[in-house]
N, C-alpha and C positions, 0 to 999 in steps of 0.2 A: 827308717826301719819300723817306726811305730805307725799306727793308723789314726788318722784324724777324720772326723765327720762333724759337720755342722748343719743346722737348719734354721731358717727363718721364714715364716709364712702364716697360714691360717689353720693348718692342721695341728693336732697334738704332736709335739716334737719328739716325745719319748720313744714312741714305737718306730718312727722313722730313723732315729739315731741308733736304736738297738739293732734294727735290721742292717744298717750301715756298718756297725761294729762287727756283726757276724760275718759280713762279706769281707771286711778288712782284717779279720782275725789271723789270716795267714801272714800279716805283717808283724804280728807280735801278740803274745798271749800270756805275758807275765802278770798283767793286771789290766783292769779296765775301769773306766769311770765316765760319769756324765754330769754336766751342769745344766740345769733347766731354770729358765726365768719365767715366772708367771706374769699375767697381764698387769698385775699391780706393781711389778718391778722387783718382787722378792725373788731370792735365788736359793735353789736347793741343789746340793752336790752329793752324789753317791759314788762310792769307789769300793773296789774289791780286788784282792789278790787273786790271780789265776785267770781263768777264761771268762768270756763274756757271760756264760751261764751263771757264774758266781755273782756277777753284778746284778743280773736279773733277780736272783734270790735276795740280795741285799736290798734292792729297791722295791721288792714285792710288798704291797700293802702300804707303801709310803706315798707321799704327795709327789706325783710326777706330772702335774699340770704344767701347761705352758706351751707356747707356740714358737719359742726360740730356744736354742740350746746348742751346746758343743759336747763332743764325746771323744774318747781316746782309748785305743788298745795299745798296750806298751810292750816294747822289747827293751829290757833294762840296759841302760848305759851307765848313768851316774846314779848309784844307789841300788840296793838290793830290791827285788820284787816284793814290796810291802804295800799295805793300804796307804800308809803315809806318803810313800814315794809315787803312788799312782797319780795319774792326771785325772781330771783337771786340777791345777794348782791355783790357790787363792792368794791375793795380796794380803798384807797384814791386817787391813781393815775388813777384809772379806768382801770387798765391793767389786773386785775385778777377778774374773776367772779366765784361765788360759790353758790351752792344750798346745803341745809342741812336738814336732818331729825334727830331729837333727841334734847337733851338739854345739853348745855355746863354749867356745874354747877359752875365753877369758873370764869364765864365771867365777873363778876363785878370787880374782882381783876385784871384780864387781861386788862379790859377796862381802869381802872384807870392808870395802868402802861403805856399803849399805849398813853393815853392822855398826860402823862408827857413827852413823846417822840414826841409830836407835832401832834399826830393823832386826827382827829375830826370825829364825828359820826353823820350820818344823821338819823339813825333808832334807835328803842328801842330794837333791837333784839340781842340775843346772837350770832347769825350767822354772823352779820357784824363784831363782835369782832374777830371771827376766820379768816375771810378773811383779815382783817387788820393785824392780827398777822402773817399770812403767808407772806404778803408783807414786813412787818418789818424785819422778819428773812431773807428773800431773799435779801433785800437791805443791811442789816448789814453784812451778811456772803458772799455776792456776789456769791450766789449759784443758781443752777437750781431750777425750780418750784417744781419738785419732792422732792428734799432735803428739801426745805422750808416747804412743806406740811407735810412731815414726821416729821420734828422737831417740827412744831407747834402742831401736834396731840399728841406728847409726852408730851406737856406742858398742854394740856387741860384735865379737869376732866369731866366725864359724858358719854353720849351716842351720837353716831353720825353715819350717813351714808352721805357721801359727794361726790359731783362731782365738779371738778375744771377745768376751761380752762383759757388760758392766751392770751391776745392780742398779735398779731404778731407770734403766733405759731398755725397755722390752721391745724395741723396734730396730735395734742396730747391732751389727756384728762387724768386727774388723778382722781381716785376714791378710797375710803377707807371706812371701817366700823368698828364699835365697838358697840355691843349691839343694833344694829338697822339694819334691813335687807337690803341687796343690791345684786342684781342679774346681771350677765353679760351674754348677749346673743351673740353668735358667728355666724355671717352670712358669706355670700360669699363676701369678700372684705369690710365688714362693721361690726361694733360692737355696741351693745346696752347696756345701763345701766338703771336699774330700781329698784324701791323699792320692787316690786314683779314681777312675771313673766307675768302679764297680758298685759303690753304694748308690750311685745316681741312676743306674739302669732301672727302667720300669717307671721312673718318675718324669723324666724328660730325656730327649735326645739332643738337647742343645747345651753345649759345654764350651767353657773358656779355659784354656790352659794358662794359668798365671805365669808370667815370665819372672826371671830373676830380678830382684830388687824392685818388685812391684808390690803395692799395698792396695787393698780393695776395701771400700766402704759399702757394706750391704745393708740397705735400709728398707724396711717394709713400706711398700707403697711409693717408693721413689726409684728412679733409674740407678742401675749399678754404676759406681764410680771406681775406676782403677787409675792410680797415680804412680808416678815414679817416686821411689823412696828417696832418692837424692835431690831431685829438683822440685818435687811436689807438683809437677805439671801433669795434666791428664795423659794417659796412655791410650793408644788405639785399642779398641775392643774387637777381637776376632772370634766370632761365635762359629764353632764347628759342629758338624753332625756326628753324634756318637753312633758307632757301628756295632756295639755289643747288644746282646739279648739276654733276658732273664734266664732262658734255658741254658745258656753257656755258663752260668754261674751256679747251676744246681748239679747235684750228683747224678741225676738221671737214672736212678735205680741201682747205681753201684754203691758198694760199701764205703768207698773213699774216693776223694777227688783224684788221688794218685792213680788208682786202678782205672778210673774213668779215662784219665788222660793217657794212660798207656794204651788203652783200647781205642782211643780216638785217632791214633797215629795214621791209620790208612786214610782217614778223611783229612787230617791236618796236612799231610804231605801232598794230598791232591790239591788243597788250597795253596800250598807253598809253591808248587811248580806251575800252577795254572797260568797260561799265557806266556810262560818263560821259555818253553821248549817248543820250537816251531819246525816247520818243514819236515815232518815225520821223524823228528828227533835229531836231525842233522845240523841244527843251528840253535844256539842258546842266546836269548836276548834278556839282559838285565838293564833296564833303562838307566839306572844310576851309573853303570859301567859304560854303556854305549854313549851316553851324553857327555861323558868325560873320557872319551877314547884316547885323546892325546896324552892325558895323565898316565894312563895305563901303558900306552905304547912306548913312552919314553921314560918310564919310571926306572930308577936305579935299584930300588929295594922296597920291600913291603914289610912293615912292622905291624904285628897284630897284638893288641892289648885286650885283656879280658881277665875275669876272675872266676874261680870255682869251675862249675860245669862248662861255662863258656870258654874257659881256658883250655879245657880238654878238647872242645870242638876246634879251638884255634890251632892246637897241635896237629890235628887232622888236616885243617886248612893249610897249614904250612907245607905239608907233604904234597897236597893237591896242587897248590899254586906253583911250587918249585917244579913239579913234574909237568904241568900243563903250560906254564908260562915262562919257564927257564929264567926265573927271577929269584934272587936270594930273599929268603923270608926269615924274620926273627919273630919269636913269640915271647911276650913279656907279661908277667903278672902286672896288671894295672896298678896294684898297690905298691909295687916296687919301682915302677917305670920312672917316675919323676925324681926319685931319690938316687938314681944311678948315673947321673950326669949323662943322659942319652945324647948321642950325636945324631942330630936330625937335620936333613937338608930339604930345600924346596922340591927336590926331585924324588923324595921319599913319599910313599903312600902309607898312612897309618890307618889301619882297619880296627875299629872299636866294636867289640861284640858284647851285648848285654840283653838278656831276656826282657827285663823291665824297662831298660833305657834310662834308669835312674841311679845306677850304681855309682856311688860317690867317687871311688878311686878311678873308675873308667872316665868319668866326666873330667876329673882333674888331669888325666893323661891327655884327653882331647884338647883341653885348654893349652897345655904345654906344647903339644904338636902344632897347633895353629899358630902359637907365638913364634915357633921356629920356621914357619912358612910351609909346612907339609900339607899335602892334600889329605883330608880326613874323611874316611868312609865309614858309615855306621851300619851295623847289622843288628836289628832290634825287633822285638815282637809287638810292643805296645805303641799303637798309633798316637802321635802327639806327645810322646815322652820327651824328656830333656835331650837325650842323645840324638835322635833324628833332628831336633831343632837346632842343635849346636854343631852338627857336622856339615861338611860341604855337600855331601851326597850320601846315598845309602840304599839299603834294601830292607824291607820288612819281611819277616819270615812267615807271617800270616798263619800262625797255628792256633789262634784264639787264646782267650785268657787261661793262664796256667795258675791254678789255685794251690795245688799241692806244693809244699815247700821244696821237696826233692824234685828237681827238674827232670822231665822225661820227654814229652813231645817237643819242648823247646830245644833240647839237645839234638834230636834228629832233624828238626827244622833248620837249626844253625848249620849242621853238617851238610844238609841239602843245599842251602844257599851258598855256602863256601864252595861246594862242587860246581854250582852254576857260575859263580864268580870266576873260578879258575878256568872253566871252559870258555866263558864269554871273553875274558881278558886274553886267554890263549889264542882265540880266533883273531882278536884285534892285533895281537903281536905276531901272528903267523907261526906260532910255536906248537900248535896242536893240529893233528890231521882231522879231516872231515870224518874219516872212518872211526877215529877214536871218539869224537863228539857224538856220532850217531850211535855207537855201541853204548856209551854211558847214558846218552839222552834217552834212548829207548828203555834202558834198564830203569831209569828214574820214572819214566811214564808208567812202567809196570810195577813200580815200588809199592803202591797201595795194595795191589794183589799179593805181592811178595810178603808184605807185613801181615796181611790176613792169614797167610800160611803159617808164619812164625807164631802168631797168637794162638794157634791150635795147640801150642806147647803149654798153654796155661795150666791145664789139669795135671800133666806130668810134672811140671815144675812145682805146683802146689804140693803134690805128694813128696817130691824130692826135698822140699824145704823142711819137712818135718824131721828128716834125718839130721839136719845141720842146725836146727834151731838153737841149740845150746852150745854150739862151738864158741870158743873165746877169741879165736883169730882166724883170718882168712888170707890167702895169698892169691892175687889175680895176675896172670901172666899173658902177655900178647907180644907180637912182633910186628914191625912195619906199621901199616895203617892201624893195627889193632893194639899197639902199645897204649895209645891214649884211651882206647875202649876199656882196657884193663884198669886204667886209672879211674875212669868214670864208673865202672862196675864196683870198684872198691869204695868209692865215695858214696854211692847210693846205699851200700850196706851200712857204712859208718853212720850216715846221716839219720837213718830211720830205725835201725835195729840196735845201734850203739855197740855193735861188735867191732873190735879192732880189725881193720883190713888194710892191706897195702897192695898197690899195683906196681908192677915192674915190667921193663922189657925182659922178655923171657931169658935172654942170654945173660942178663945181669944177675940172675938168680945165683949163679956160681960165684959171684963177687960179694957174698955176704948172706943174703936171705936164706940160702939153702941150709944154713946152720939151724934155722928155726923149724925145719920140716920134721914132723914125726907123725905118729898115727892119730894125733888129736888135732892136727892142723890141715884142713882141707885146702886144696888148690884148685882154682878155676882157671882153665887154660882155653884161650880163644884160638882155635886152630882151623880156620877155613882152608880150603884147598887152593892156597895162593903160592906165590913164588918162594915163600919162606916156610912152607908146610913141613918139609923134611927136617928142617932145623928144629922146629918146635916139637916134633915127635921125639927128638933126642931129649928135650927138656922134660917131656912127660915121663920118659924112662928114668931120668934122674930123680924125679919126685917119687916114683913108684919104688925105686930101689932103696929108698930111705924110709919106706913105710907110710908115705903120705897117700891120702885118698885124692882122687882126681875127678873133677867134673869137667868134661870137655865139650866145647861148642864146635861142632864140625858141620861140613856140608852134607846134604842128603846123599845117601848112597855110599858114604865113607864108613863101611862096616868094619874096616880093619882097626879103627881106633877102639872098637869095643874090646879088643884083646888086651889093650893097654890101660884104658881109663876105667874107673869104677862106674861112672855114669856118663852117658853121651846124650847130648841134645842136638838134633840135626836141624839145620836151617837151610833154606834154598840157596843155591849158588848164584852169585851176582858178580859183576866186575870187581876186581880187587879193591879199588878205591871206594866202593860203596859198602864194603863189608862192615864198617863200623855202624852204619845205620841198622843193618839187619842183626848183627851180633849183640848190639846193646840191649835189645828188647828182652831176650831171656834173662839178662843180668838185672834189668829193672824188675821183672816179675819175681826173680829169686829173692832180691832184697825185700820186695813188698811182702811176700808170704812169710819169710823168716820173721820180719818185724811184726806182722799180724799174729803169728804163732806165739811171739813173746809178749803179746798184749800191748804193744806200743801204739801210740797215736801217729799213724804214718803221715797224716796231713800236717800235723803240728809237732814235729820233733823238738825235744827240749833244746833250749839255748839257741835255736835257729829261727830266723825269719826269712820270708821269701825275698825281700828286696833290701839290699844292704845300702841304705842311703846315708849312712854316716861312715866316717873313716875309721 
């Protein structure tokens, strides 16, 4: 969840580390800190509660010299967001500095043992326990820092990505990972460490994705060494080319990354479908499905595991796959999957969905599915992330880096890929007609133009948002394919505006939620002209008869809804299974402008981080 960045080279480290922290701030912004080592081996540590800008103020005018350093932006797990709990953490002597992403599950036992050996603790964090353990082992065994780090990591339970430096050794940095991402960037005479590739962009395009249970020795002027944590034997080094650009990591003139990412969707969906719909739209080719055709042809069942927004996309995927492939599909929260005694067989396919590819619960679900012999298929956005490396096959959504914490373009990319997967697997199974594939395929090819039309609603939605800025509750209703869209719309509003909102299947309103409706509770109803339209009109009437105000999302030309709803937003008509892609965009804009009107930081909502890499 937190962000780590490290540097060793010939340039001043501080500016590089601060730039890296700014790019990683979407991972956490409860506090930030930096440890810098000067050429004489002395160590300076600066920390501050809040955003990276606060750290810059704290370090302003102070000694920030040095060409080696580690830095951290925190999403609090153990201990409140305070200066003391901020990383980097120092050992008792002050000689060892460490930054950490993850959770040390047995920290309480280790802390008690270290206390009995005379160690004292300043913070409430599990991370300070780890750095104290490293120092204890180093002093007890009279060993080098690398050996102490390796032995300490063999004693801890949980997940970690760490970077460690030691006072008096201005040319060496140790890094390691287990179940938490860590990337090494290889430059000319310099090396970068980061939780993901974003801080490295612009400095080098050569990266190494550290594998689980690997530990790296980064030493100035010497070749990089990567070893197995368990065996201490050298690991193979696979240098990959980074595909990100600096422009992708900047706002590009928009007020917020979230708004930029909403408006990027015509381009991102173009990238998502490129080369995957062929023969004029009549055939879909996903290489991960085609190369494993027998798995899909003879599958008994598909289980989709995901969290958050990805779970909402999975619900849409369930309906798509069942309709196109005639296969039973189950959707599970990844966080609950392994605790529910799941019955999985070798003829099951488990589809794991995650924007970041680093979601801890989803990775754990993948591990369990593989142990049970299932074929595991990953849907991910980040090239080289843990999920694509740990699944049997998969598909990238290719929507580019998503910096805003509230997912927008990744959601529409995930739904698009699930549509392609359903069509491709349906063709293999012979359960979907060529006419159906052609109809949906051509609509997907035209989707970028369709979304450009939807984005013309930006100004009307901006005006509409002012009416509802100070509402305390919202209800979102949808049916069929758009029930998950209602869930997603409610989540977006909750995430960034802090307004309580709930999504429901529209017919379920009568089973409880209707009791909440009054003239102070607006209802957003997703009502495209699909097979369930007449039924949802009835739901609109039920809300209106109880004094509720209604915002309706309808197809262009549906002027009859104007007589029922208070406000109508008209979107282009598309095949029913694609309506979630189109109807979700007005909901993204509505949430965005309500949050902006309330003065909220839409890119960095409180208590949330982009990538949930701890359980």
